[in-house]
C-alpha positions, -999 to 999 in steps of 0.1 A, spaced: 158 206 751 183 222 774 206 252 769 237 254 790 264 280 789 296 287 807 296 320 826 317 345 807 322 382 811 302 403 785 281 372 776 243 374 781 218 348 772 181 359 773 152 335 767 130 348 738 105 320 732 102 283 740 78 255 732 80 217 732 101 215 700 123 247 701 140 271 725 151 304 712 174 327 731 193 359 724 230 359 727 248 392 734 286 393 734 308 423 730 280 445 715 270 419 690 235 403 693 220 373 675 194 347 681 199 310 685 171 284 683 177 248 694 153 225 676 142 189 678 115 177 654 98 144 660 99 121 630 62 128 624 51 148 594 22 165 610 43 176 640 71 187 616 47 209 596 36 227 629 73 232 638 81 246 603 52 269 604 62 282 638 98 288 626 87 305 594 65 329 614 93 335 638 118 342 610 94 368 596 94 386 630 131 390 635 157 414 621 190 402 637 212 372 627 197 338 636 214 305 642 194 273 643 209 241 657 194 207 663 177 178 645 149 182 620 147 145 613 142 153 577 163 152 545 162 175 515 182 154 491 184 117 483 221 117 490 214 123 527 199 89 533 208 53 529 188 21 530 153 37 535 126 49 513 131 84 499 99 105 498 105 131 471 74 152 479 83 153 516 119 162 508 107 190 485 85 204 512 114 204 537 136 220 511 111 248 506 109 254 543 147 257 545 146 282 516 118 303 532 138 305 564 171 310 546 187 280 563 222 271 552 232 236 563 266 234 578 277 198 574 288 180 605 320 161 608 322 124 616 299 95 606 276 106 578 247 83 590 239 80 626 
């Protein structure tokens, strides 16, 4: 995972934490501060659980706004998939993780299935 930013006056990016599945940095702009985590989860349930546990612990330790962007390689609802087996228990577990971390999915534009 890479994080690139155009140099801009009053913009500061500071690395907070990183591991092999997420990079978290603080963004400061015009007196406003927030965190951004870029995430990539392997399509492997055991690895996903480790990532989710890490992110839940991180969420519990912060007090400023937090943006998460990336790919979790998971679905929470059957409407998010097409042509493959839907694992209801796995989706429920992912949904619970999103609720614990107060994640709000902002839908992307373009092709629904990639």
